[in-house]
C-alpha positions in Angstrom: -0.4 0.0 0.0 1.5 3.4 -1.2 1.5 6.0 1.8 2.7 9.7 1.0 3.8 12.0 3.8 3.6 15.6 3.4 5.5 18.2 5.6 6.9 21.5 5.5 4.1 23.6 5.5 3.9 26.8 7.5 2.8 30.6 7.7 5.3 33.1 6.2 5.5 36.5 5.3 5.4 37.6 1.3 8.9 37.0 0.0 9.7 34.1 2.3 10.4 30.5 1.5 9.3 27.3 2.6 10.4 23.7 1.5 7.7 21.0 1.2 8.7 16.9 1.5 7.1 14.1 0.2 8.2 11.1 1.4 6.6 7.7 -0.6 6.5 4.4 1.2 5.2 1.2 -0.3 4.6 0.5 -4.1 7.6 0.9 -6.5 9.0 4.6 -6.4 9.6 5.7 -9.7 6.7 3.7 -11.0 4.9 7.3 -12.1 5.9 11.2 -12.1 5.1 12.8 -8.6 3.0 15.8 -8.9 2.8 19.0 -6.4 -1.1 20.1 -6.4 -2.8 22.7 -4.0 -6.1 24.0 -3.1 -7.1 27.4 -1.9 -10.0 27.9 0.1 -12.8 28.2 -2.4 -10.9 27.4 -5.2 -10.4 23.9 -7.2 -7.4 22.0 -6.7 -4.8 22.9 -9.0 -1.4 21.7 -10.5 1.7 23.3 -9.1 4.7 21.1 -10.7 5.9 17.6 -11.5 8.7 15.5 -11.4 9.5 12.3 -13.4 12.2 9.8 -12.0 14.3 10.9 -15.1 14.6 14.2 -13.3 11.9 16.2 -16.3 10.1 18.7 -14.4 7.0 21.1 -15.2 5.8 24.0 -13.5 2.7 25.8 -13.7 2.7 29.5 -14.9 2.0 31.2 -11.8 4.9 29.2 -9.8 7.4 29.1 -12.6 10.7 30.7 -11.8 9.7 30.8 -8.0 9.4 27.4 -7.1 11.7 24.2 -7.8 10.6 20.4 -7.6 13.3 18.0 -7.2 13.6 14.2 -5.9 15.9 12.1 -3.7 15.4 8.6 -5.4 17.6 7.1 -2.4 15.0 8.5 -0.3 11.8 8.0 -2.2 11.2 11.7 -1.6 10.4 14.6 -3.5 10.9 18.2 -2.5 9.1 21.4 -3.5 11.3 24.6 -2.9 9.3 27.6 -2.7 10.9 31.0 -2.8 9.3 34.6 -3.4 6.1 33.4 -1.6 3.1 35.5 -2.3 -0.4 35.8 -0.3 -2.0 33.9 -3.4 0.5 30.6 -2.9 -1.7 30.2 0.2 -3.3 26.8 0.2 -3.0 23.2 0.9 -0.5 21.8 -0.9 -0.9 18.2 -1.7 1.6 15.5 -3.0 0.2 13.0 -5.8 1.4 9.4 -7.1 -0.1 7.1 -9.0 -3.7 7.1 -7.6 -2.5 8.1 -4.1 -2.7 11.5 -2.3 -1.0 12.7 0.7 -3.1 14.2 3.7 -1.7 17.6 2.3 0.4 20.5 4.5 -0.9 24.1 4.7 1.0 26.9 3.5 -0.1 30.4 4.8 1.3 33.4 3.1 0.8 36.7 4.8 1.3 40.1 3.3 
């Protein structure tokens, strides 16, 4: 059974940084890309970034140039480094792998 454990969320001021982690246990790591999504209050869940095990990355336009996704195959982990955070980045961030989702980690950015 695949389990995704996110961490690293918190409250920061605009312009600050956070690093989210997603550790994947169970299943076969690398069978699928890993995706970060986010959901703000009252809004639909949206894609933030993705990474394949080969290292190919993709970013949503609102975060491109500010966020960096990476993976550590040895640790079976995927990270989302977020810089120059804006109040509009406030959301619950979810890790998604195959058919599985993590529980989410809250990010709050204050102006």
